[in-house]
C-alpha positions in Angstrom: 16.0 -0.7 -18.7 16.3 0.2 -15.0 12.7 1.5 -15.1 11.5 -1.8 -16.5 13.5 -3.8 -13.8 12.0 -1.5 -11.2 8.5 -2.2 -12.5 9.1 -5.9 -12.5 10.5 -5.7 -8.9 7.3 -3.8 -7.9 5.2 -6.6 -9.5 7.0 -9.1 -7.3 6.2 -6.9 -4.3 2.6 -6.7 -5.4 2.4 -10.5 -5.5 3.9 -10.7 -2.0 1.4 -8.0 -0.8 -1.5 -10.0 -2.1 -0.2 -13.2 -0.4 0.3 -11.1 2.8 -3.3 -10.0 2.6 -4.5 -13.6 2.1 -2.4 -14.7 5.1 -3.9 -11.8 7.2 -7.5 -12.8 6.3 -7.0 -16.6 6.6 -4.6 -16.8 9.6 -4.0 -13.6 11.5 -7.6 -12.3 11.7 -9.1 -15.5 13.1 -6.2 -16.0 15.5 -5.4 -12.4 16.7 -8.4 -10.2 15.9 -8.6 -7.2 13.6 -6.2 -4.7 15.3 -3.4 -7.1 15.9 -3.8 -8.8 12.5 -3.6 -5.5 10.6 -0.6 -4.3 12.6 1.3 -7.6 12.1 0.3 -7.7 8.4 1.7 -4.2 8.0 5.0 -5.1 9.7 5.3 -8.3 7.7 4.7 -6.5 4.4 7.2 -3.8 5.3 9.8 -6.5 6.1 9.0 -8.3 2.8 9.4 -5.0 0.8 12.8 -4.3 2.4 13.9 -7.9 1.8 13.1 -7.6 -1.9 14.8 -4.2 -2.1 18.0 -5.6 -0.5 17.9 -8.7 -2.6 17.6 -6.7 -5.8 19.7 -3.7 -4.9 22.6 -4.6 -7.2 20.3 -5.7 -10.1 18.4 -2.5 -9.8 21.6 -0.4 -9.5 20.7 1.4 -6.3 24.0 3.1 -6.6 23.0 6.8 -6.2 20.6 8.7 -4.0 18.7 9.9 -7.1 18.3 6.4 -8.5 17.1 5.1 -5.1 14.6 7.9 -4.8 13.4 7.4 -8.4 12.8 3.7 -7.8 11.1 4.3 -4.5 8.9 7.1 -5.9 8.0 4.8 -8.8 7.1 2.0 -6.5 5.0 4.4 -4.4 3.1 5.8 -7.4 2.5 2.3 -8.8 1.2 1.2 -5.4 -1.2 4.2 -5.1 -2.5 3.8 -8.6 -3.1 0.1 -7.9 -4.8 0.7 -4.6 -7.1 3.4 -5.8 -7.7 1.9 -9.2 -8.6 -1.4 -7.7 -10.9 0.3 -5.2 -12.7 2.2 -7.9 -13.1 -1.0 -9.9 -14.7 -2.5 -6.8 -17.1 0.4 -6.5 -15.6 1.7 -3.3 -16.2 5.3 -2.4 -13.2 7.7 -1.8 -14.2 7.9 1.8 -13.9 4.1 2.2 -10.6 4.0 0.3 -9.1 6.8 2.4 -10.0 5.0 5.7 -6.8 2.9 5.1 -4.7 6.0 5.7 -6.1 6.8 9.2 -4.2 4.4 11.5 -7.4 2.9 12.8 -7.7 -0.6 14.2 -4.1 -1.4 13.9 -3.8 -0.3 10.2 -0.3 1.0 9.6 -0.7 1.4 5.8 0.8 4.9 5.7 4.0 3.5 7.3 4.1 0.8 4.7 3.9 3.4 2.0 6.9 5.2 3.6 8.8 1.9 3.6 8.0 1.5 -0.1 9.3 4.9 -0.8 12.5 4.6 1.2 13.2 0.8 0.6 15.7 1.4 -2.2 17.7 3.9 -0.2 17.7 1.6 2.8 18.7 -1.3 0.6 21.6 0.7 -0.9 22.9 1.3 2.6 22.5 -2.3 3.6 23.9 -3.8 0.4 26.2 -1.4 -1.4 26.9 -2.0 -5.1 29.7 -4.4 -5.9 32.9 -2.7 -7.0 
């Protein structure tokens, strides 16, 4: 049941990530340029991921380091599968897809992935389980 809840939480994060991308394209890029827009979008997405993890920490039973790591690892794997799967469906080359992992032009995607991995552990520290 915890795995299903973790997957549902990740689906919510996915929706927020898509909305963040739309916000980046529609608002941040025209207003701030590519480098600043990508940086701000990465920071915003990281904050949203952490907020979701904190809000759901008790429901997802982030009550042990092993459970926190398992949830974060699951979220990371789902994210990578989605990213590369979606890229392949769009016909992108591996070279093009891997550009997101190079910190070029303000892109902090690798840091966002670390936030995804460690968000449950951070959430557990910020919001310990109820006794």
